[in-house]
TIDREN-902143 format. One record per residue (C-alpha): z, x, y negated. Coordinates in pm, whole numbers. Layout:
# TIDREN-902143
<site><zz>Z</zz><xx>X</xx><yy>Y</yy></site>
...
This chain:
# TIDREN-902143
<site><zz>18817</zz><xx>10574</xx><yy>-22091</yy></site>
<site><zz>18857</zz><xx>10274</xx><yy>-22318</yy></site>
<site><zz>18869</zz><xx>10281</xx><yy>-22696</yy></site>
<site><zz>19212</zz><xx>10346</xx><yy>-22845</yy></site>
<site><zz>19307</zz><xx>10221</xx><yy>-23190</yy></site>
<site><zz>19542</zz><xx>10448</xx><yy>-23386</yy></site>
<site><zz>19706</zz><xx>10359</xx><yy>-23718</yy></site>
<site><zz>19823</zz><xx>10631</xx><yy>-23954</yy></site>
<site><zz>20063</zz><xx>10559</xx><yy>-24240</yy></site>
<site><zz>20159</zz><xx>10755</xx><yy>-24551</yy></site>
<site><zz>20468</zz><xx>10558</xx><yy>-24658</yy></site>
<site><zz>20565</zz><xx>10500</xx><yy>-25016</yy></site>
<site><zz>20728</zz><xx>10229</xx><yy>-25224</yy></site>
<site><zz>20456</zz><xx>10221</xx><yy>-25491</yy></site>
<site><zz>20161</zz><xx>10311</xx><yy>-25269</yy></site>
<site><zz>20151</zz><xx>10314</xx><yy>-24890</yy></site>
<site><zz>19834</zz><xx>10469</xx><yy>-24754</yy></site>
<site><zz>19694</zz><xx>10349</xx><yy>-24423</yy></site>
<site><zz>19413</zz><xx>10462</xx><yy>-24197</yy></site>
<site><zz>19283</zz><xx>10301</xx><yy>-23879</yy></site>
<site><zz>19070</zz><xx>10503</xx><yy>-23638</yy></site>
<site><zz>18914</zz><xx>10431</xx><yy>-23301</yy></site>
<site><zz>18920</zz><xx>10706</xx><yy>-23042</yy></site>
<site><zz>18669</zz><xx>10684</xx><yy>-22760</yy></site>
<site><zz>18655</zz><xx>10988</xx><yy>-22537</yy></site>
<site><zz>18626</zz><xx>11283</xx><yy>-22772</yy></site>
<site><zz>18488</zz><xx>11094</xx><yy>-23070</yy></site>
<site><zz>18672</zz><xx>10939</xx><yy>-23363</yy></site>
<site><zz>18545</zz><xx>10656</xx><yy>-23578</yy></site>
<site><zz>18688</zz><xx>10522</xx><yy>-23904</yy></site>
<site><zz>18765</zz><xx>10150</xx><yy>-23882</yy></site>
<site><zz>18951</zz><xx>10098</xx><yy>-24209</yy></site>
<site><zz>19152</zz><xx>10281</xx><yy>-24472</yy></site>
<site><zz>19318</zz><xx>10191</xx><yy>-24797</yy></site>
<site><zz>19648</zz><xx>10123</xx><yy>-24964</yy></site>
<site><zz>19923</zz><xx>9867</xx><yy>-24969</yy></site>
<site><zz>20066</zz><xx>9854</xx><yy>-25319</yy></site>
<site><zz>20375</zz><xx>9704</xx><yy>-25472</yy></site>
<site><zz>20445</zz><xx>9650</xx><yy>-25840</yy></site>
<site><zz>20691</zz><xx>9906</xx><yy>-25980</yy></site>
<site><zz>20816</zz><xx>9641</xx><yy>-26224</yy></site>
<site><zz>20922</zz><xx>9407</xx><yy>-25939</yy></site>
<site><zz>21271</zz><xx>9417</xx><yy>-25783</yy></site>
<site><zz>21311</zz><xx>9608</xx><yy>-25456</yy></site>
<site><zz>21312</zz><xx>9311</xx><yy>-25216</yy></site>
<site><zz>20972</zz><xx>9166</xx><yy>-25317</yy></site>
<site><zz>20823</zz><xx>9516</xx><yy>-25311</yy></site>
<site><zz>20945</zz><xx>9577</xx><yy>-24956</yy></site>
<site><zz>20822</zz><xx>9231</xx><yy>-24855</yy></site>
<site><zz>20475</zz><xx>9314</xx><yy>-24993</yy></site>
<site><zz>20464</zz><xx>9638</xx><yy>-24790</yy></site>
<site><zz>20585</zz><xx>9461</xx><yy>-24476</yy></site>
<site><zz>20333</zz><xx>9177</xx><yy>-24506</yy></site>
<site><zz>20049</zz><xx>9416</xx><yy>-24587</yy></site>
<site><zz>20113</zz><xx>9619</xx><yy>-24273</yy></site>
<site><zz>20148</zz><xx>9309</xx><yy>-24055</yy></site>
<site><zz>19801</zz><xx>9197</xx><yy>-24171</yy></site>
<site><zz>19652</zz><xx>9537</xx><yy>-24078</yy></site>
<site><zz>19824</zz><xx>9535</xx><yy>-23737</yy></site>
<site><zz>19708</zz><xx>9179</xx><yy>-23665</yy></site>
<site><zz>19350</zz><xx>9267</xx><yy>-23761</yy></site>
<site><zz>19317</zz><xx>9590</xx><yy>-23558</yy></site>
<site><zz>19588</zz><xx>9572</xx><yy>-23285</yy></site>
<site><zz>19662</zz><xx>9947</xx><yy>-23278</yy></site>
<site><zz>19842</zz><xx>10081</xx><yy>-22974</yy></site>
<site><zz>20036</zz><xx>10335</xx><yy>-23179</yy></site>
<site><zz>20133</zz><xx>10395</xx><yy>-23541</yy></site>
<site><zz>20201</zz><xx>10743</xx><yy>-23674</yy></site>
<site><zz>20395</zz><xx>10844</xx><yy>-23985</yy></site>
<site><zz>20498</zz><xx>11177</xx><yy>-24129</yy></site>
<site><zz>20862</zz><xx>11262</xx><yy>-24075</yy></site>
<site><zz>21064</zz><xx>11213</xx><yy>-24390</yy></site>
<site><zz>21162</zz><xx>11521</xx><yy>-24584</yy></site>
<site><zz>21334</zz><xx>11509</xx><yy>-24919</yy></site>
<site><zz>21506</zz><xx>11786</xx><yy>-25105</yy></site>
<site><zz>21881</zz><xx>11735</xx><yy>-25133</yy></site>
<site><zz>21850</zz><xx>11734</xx><yy>-25513</yy></site>
<site><zz>21655</zz><xx>11407</xx><yy>-25489</yy></site>
<site><zz>21866</zz><xx>11174</xx><yy>-25273</yy></site>
<site><zz>21734</zz><xx>10862</xx><yy>-25449</yy></site>
<site><zz>21380</zz><xx>10952</xx><yy>-25340</yy></site>
<site><zz>21499</zz><xx>10984</xx><yy>-24980</yy></site>
<site><zz>21676</zz><xx>10648</xx><yy>-24994</yy></site>
<site><zz>21374</zz><xx>10471</xx><yy>-25146</yy></site>
<site><zz>21143</zz><xx>10631</xx><yy>-24890</yy></site>
<site><zz>21385</zz><xx>10522</xx><yy>-24618</yy></site>
<site><zz>21356</zz><xx>10161</xx><yy>-24733</yy></site>
<site><zz>20975</zz><xx>10173</xx><yy>-24720</yy></site>
<site><zz>20974</zz><xx>10349</xx><yy>-24381</yy></site>
<site><zz>21223</zz><xx>10095</xx><yy>-24249</yy></site>
<site><zz>21008</zz><xx>9791</xx><yy>-24324</yy></site>
<site><zz>20699</zz><xx>9971</xx><yy>-24191</yy></site>
<site><zz>20878</zz><xx>10050</xx><yy>-23864</yy></site>
<site><zz>21007</zz><xx>9692</xx><yy>-23848</yy></site>
<site><zz>20657</zz><xx>9549</xx><yy>-23895</yy></site>
<site><zz>20525</zz><xx>9771</xx><yy>-23615</yy></site>
<site><zz>20822</zz><xx>9702</xx><yy>-23389</yy></site>
<site><zz>20794</zz><xx>9326</xx><yy>-23424</yy></site>
<site><zz>20428</zz><xx>9352</xx><yy>-23323</yy></site>
<site><zz>20511</zz><xx>9572</xx><yy>-23021</yy></site>
<site><zz>20348</zz><xx>9884</xx><yy>-23170</yy></site>
<site><zz>20489</zz><xx>10222</xx><yy>-23069</yy></site>
<site><zz>20582</zz><xx>10439</xx><yy>-23371</yy></site>
<site><zz>20559</zz><xx>10818</xx><yy>-23367</yy></site>
<site><zz>20681</zz><xx>11054</xx><yy>-23641</yy></site>
<site><zz>20508</zz><xx>11387</xx><yy>-23696</yy></site>
<site><zz>20616</zz><xx>11676</xx><yy>-23920</yy></site>
<site><zz>20384</zz><xx>11725</xx><yy>-24220</yy></site>
<site><zz>20312</zz><xx>12084</xx><yy>-24115</yy></site>
<site><zz>20193</zz><xx>11966</xx><yy>-23772</yy></site>
<site><zz>19966</zz><xx>11704</xx><yy>-23931</yy></site>
<site><zz>19812</zz><xx>11964</xx><yy>-24163</yy></site>
<site><zz>19768</zz><xx>12213</xx><yy>-23880</yy></site>
<site><zz>19600</zz><xx>11955</xx><yy>-23655</yy></site>
<site><zz>19352</zz><xx>11856</xx><yy>-23925</yy></site>
<site><zz>19287</zz><xx>12184</xx><yy>-24110</yy></site>
<site><zz>19418</zz><xx>12457</xx><yy>-23879</yy></site>
<site><zz>19670</zz><xx>12552</xx><yy>-24149</yy></site>
<site><zz>20021</zz><xx>12401</xx><yy>-24156</yy></site>
<site><zz>20048</zz><xx>12476</xx><yy>-24528</yy></site>
<site><zz>19713</zz><xx>12327</xx><yy>-24634</yy></site>
<site><zz>19690</zz><xx>12148</xx><yy>-24969</yy></site>
<site><zz>19638</zz><xx>11774</xx><yy>-24996</yy></site>
<site><zz>19283</zz><xx>11845</xx><yy>-25119</yy></site>
<site><zz>19210</zz><xx>12058</xx><yy>-24810</yy></site>
<site><zz>19344</zz><xx>11780</xx><yy>-24586</yy></site>
<site><zz>19128</zz><xx>11528</xx><yy>-24773</yy></site>
<site><zz>18817</zz><xx>11740</xx><yy>-24723</yy></site>
<site><zz>18874</zz><xx>11795</xx><yy>-24352</yy></site>
<site><zz>18956</zz><xx>11427</xx><yy>-24289</yy></site>
<site><zz>18626</zz><xx>11335</xx><yy>-24454</yy></site>
<site><zz>18443</zz><xx>11596</xx><yy>-24245</yy></site>
<site><zz>18605</zz><xx>11491</xx><yy>-23915</yy></site>
<site><zz>18532</zz><xx>11122</xx><yy>-23974</yy></site>
<site><zz>18190</zz><xx>11170</xx><yy>-24137</yy></site>
<site><zz>18298</zz><xx>11016</xx><yy>-24468</yy></site>
<site><zz>18068</zz><xx>11110</xx><yy>-24756</yy></site>
<site><zz>18260</zz><xx>10946</xx><yy>-25042</yy></site>
<site><zz>18581</zz><xx>11080</xx><yy>-25191</yy></site>
<site><zz>18898</zz><xx>10932</xx><yy>-25039</yy></site>
<site><zz>19124</zz><xx>10815</xx><yy>-25318</yy></site>
<site><zz>19412</zz><xx>10811</xx><yy>-25367</yy></site>
<site><zz>19527</zz><xx>11104</xx><yy>-25153</yy></site>
<site><zz>19768</zz><xx>10866</xx><yy>-24975</yy></site>
<site><zz>19461</zz><xx>10735</xx><yy>-24787</yy></site>
<site><zz>19347</zz><xx>11074</xx><yy>-24658</yy></site>
<site><zz>19710</zz><xx>11164</xx><yy>-24576</yy></site>
<site><zz>19738</zz><xx>10847</xx><yy>-24363</yy></site>
<site><zz>19409</zz><xx>10922</xx><yy>-24186</yy></site>
<site><zz>19529</zz><xx>11279</xx><yy>-24125</yy></site>
<site><zz>19838</zz><xx>11140</xx><yy>-23950</yy></site>
<site><zz>19619</zz><xx>10920</xx><yy>-23728</yy></site>
<site><zz>19392</zz><xx>11216</xx><yy>-23642</yy></site>
<site><zz>19690</zz><xx>11445</xx><yy>-23572</yy></site>
<site><zz>19849</zz><xx>11183</xx><yy>-23348</yy></site>
<site><zz>19522</zz><xx>11146</xx><yy>-23156</yy></site>
<site><zz>19494</zz><xx>11524</xx><yy>-23113</yy></site>
<site><zz>19855</zz><xx>11556</xx><yy>-23004</yy></site>
<site><zz>19831</zz><xx>11280</xx><yy>-22744</yy></site>
<site><zz>19493</zz><xx>11404</xx><yy>-22622</yy></site>
<site><zz>19638</zz><xx>11748</xx><yy>-22547</yy></site>
<site><zz>19970</zz><xx>11622</xx><yy>-22406</yy></site>
């Protein structure tokens, strides 16, 4: 079995977390993780452009075969949050699509369950298990990074057992 590169994304307009893992047989290896940031003081279009270009650079560097993101959930009392998140997700999906990368959306509860065994785990629990699974000794900050890696791990687990 050849090595598979999986990209996990935690989308956001201010901070988009990303995590790139290599899966070879039953082992996972961290290739890269970090954030793509936009300036809150900038207008929407340059912020979305920054997110798009940042993801294109990551895709060009690692050539993942699939990109995973959490499904979007927003409480009806916060429609602006849902719209803003939709903008960020849209440019992320566009960047992947233009590079021929398949995009999969996973519910947050499924991501948490795959990584921690508990679909209601806290972000700190997810962070700790991601570090344990990938053998990372340093703290992963911000939590957007461990959330993105959790998506990549969950996508790997889901496809491995499909």
